[in-house]
C-alpha positions in Angstrom: 0.1 0.5 -0.1 3.0 2.5 0.7 4.6 1.8 -1.8 1.7 1.9 -4.4 0.9 5.3 -3.0 4.7 6.2 -2.8 4.9 5.6 -7.1 1.5 7.3 -7.5 2.8 10.4 -5.8 5.9 10.5 -8.1 3.5 9.4 -11.0 1.8 12.4 -10.5 4.8 14.7 -9.6 6.6 13.6 -13.1 2.8 14.2 -14.9 2.3 17.5 -13.4 5.5 19.0 -13.9 5.7 17.8 -17.8 2.9 19.6 -18.3 4.0 22.5 -16.8 7.3 22.8 -19.4 6.5 24.7 -21.8 8.3 23.6 -25.2 9.5 27.0 -27.4 11.6 25.7 -30.5 13.2 28.6 -32.2 12.4 29.8 -35.8 14.0 30.9 -38.6 13.6 32.8 -42.4 16.1 34.2 -44.6 15.9 36.6 -47.5 18.4 36.6 -50.7 19.2 39.9 -52.6 21.3 40.7 -55.7 22.5 44.2 -56.1 24.5 43.2 -59.4 21.3 42.9 -60.9 20.5 45.8 -62.8 16.4 45.4 -62.4 17.6 45.5 -58.1 19.6 48.6 -58.2 20.1 50.9 -56.4 17.6 50.0 -53.6 18.7 45.7 -53.2 18.9 44.4 -49.9 16.9 42.3 -47.3 14.8 43.5 -44.2 13.8 40.9 -40.9 12.2 41.6 -38.2 10.3 39.7 -35.6 7.9 39.4 -32.2 10.6 39.5 -30.1 14.5 39.4 -28.9 16.1 37.9 -32.5 19.5 37.1 -34.1 20.2 38.2 -37.4 22.9 36.9 -39.7 24.1 39.4 -42.7 26.2 37.7 -45.0 27.2 40.2 -48.4 30.0 40.3 -51.0 30.5 43.5 -53.2 30.2 42.8 -57.3 30.5 47.2 -57.7 33.2 49.6 -56.6 34.2 50.7 -52.6 30.9 51.7 -51.1 29.2 50.2 -47.7 27.2 47.9 -45.8 24.3 49.7 -44.2 22.0 48.8 -41.1 19.1 50.7 -40.3 17.3 50.0 -37.7 13.5 50.5 -37.1 14.0 53.9 -35.5 15.8 55.2 -38.1 19.9 54.3 -36.5 22.0 53.4 -38.8 25.5 51.3 -38.8 27.8 51.4 -41.9 30.7 49.3 -42.3 33.1 50.2 -45.4 33.2 47.5 -47.8 35.7 46.9 -51.0 34.9 45.8 -54.6 35.3 42.7 -54.7 35.4 41.8 -50.8 33.1 40.1 -48.9 31.9 40.4 -45.7 29.6 38.6 -42.8 28.4 39.4 -39.4 25.8 38.6 -36.5 23.9 40.6 -33.9 21.0 40.6 -31.6 18.2 42.7 -32.2 14.7 43.1 -30.0 11.7 42.9 -31.5 8.2 43.5 -30.7 8.2 47.1 -31.3 11.7 48.3 -30.2 14.3 50.2 -31.8 15.3 47.2 -33.3 12.2 45.1 -33.9 13.1 45.3 -37.6 16.5 45.5 -39.0 17.3 46.2 -42.9 20.9 45.7 -44.8 21.1 48.3 -48.0 24.2 49.7 -49.5 23.1 52.9 -47.7 23.0 54.9 -51.4 26.8 54.0 -52.3 28.3 52.8 -55.6 28.5 49.1 -53.6 26.7 46.2 -55.4 25.7 43.9 -52.7 24.6 40.3 -53.2 24.0 38.2 -50.4 21.2 36.9 -47.5 20.0 37.9 -44.5 18.4 35.4 -42.0 17.0 35.4 -38.4 16.4 33.2 -35.4 14.1 33.5 -32.7 11.3 32.3 -30.6 9.0 35.4 -32.1 7.9 34.4 -35.5 11.0 36.1 -37.6 10.1 37.5 -40.8 12.8 38.4 -43.8 11.8 39.7 -46.7 13.8 40.7 -49.8 13.9 44.8 -51.2 14.7 43.1 -54.9 12.4 44.0 -57.6 11.1 40.2 -58.0 10.4 40.3 -54.4 8.5 42.6 -51.9 10.5 45.0 -53.9 11.8 48.6 -52.5 8.4 50.0 -51.4 7.8 46.4 -49.6 10.9 46.9 -47.6 10.4 50.7 -46.9 6.8 50.0 -45.5 9.0 48.1 -42.8 11.9 50.2 -42.4 12.6 53.2 -44.8 16.1 52.8 -46.3 
């Protein structure tokens, strides 16, 4: 009897703890962009956003003259990285979602002569979404609606 009660108590605790555990799997998305294609110039790039904190990754190659890789945040703040002709560059940063200053992040050439081609991706638990600013995708207007260039 005592053994049966102890077994029931253990199983109840395991069941209770098991039901209280919520699994939150990371989700991801990505967008490709090609600023070397004349149809996408001068506003090629991508935008990623999410409903909660996320990590974004950018990888670009410059197929044109010297220029810059510009990161523009939803609140208008920017970070600029120079990129030489024929060079490539990649980085990873954290961003905060849900209406914060970095709820959405855009990569572009910042109006420079650089012809950037690459990818931008995001991973997190807040349903990240990435869109391409290329003409055959969301286009510059679609990206401007999220983060103006």
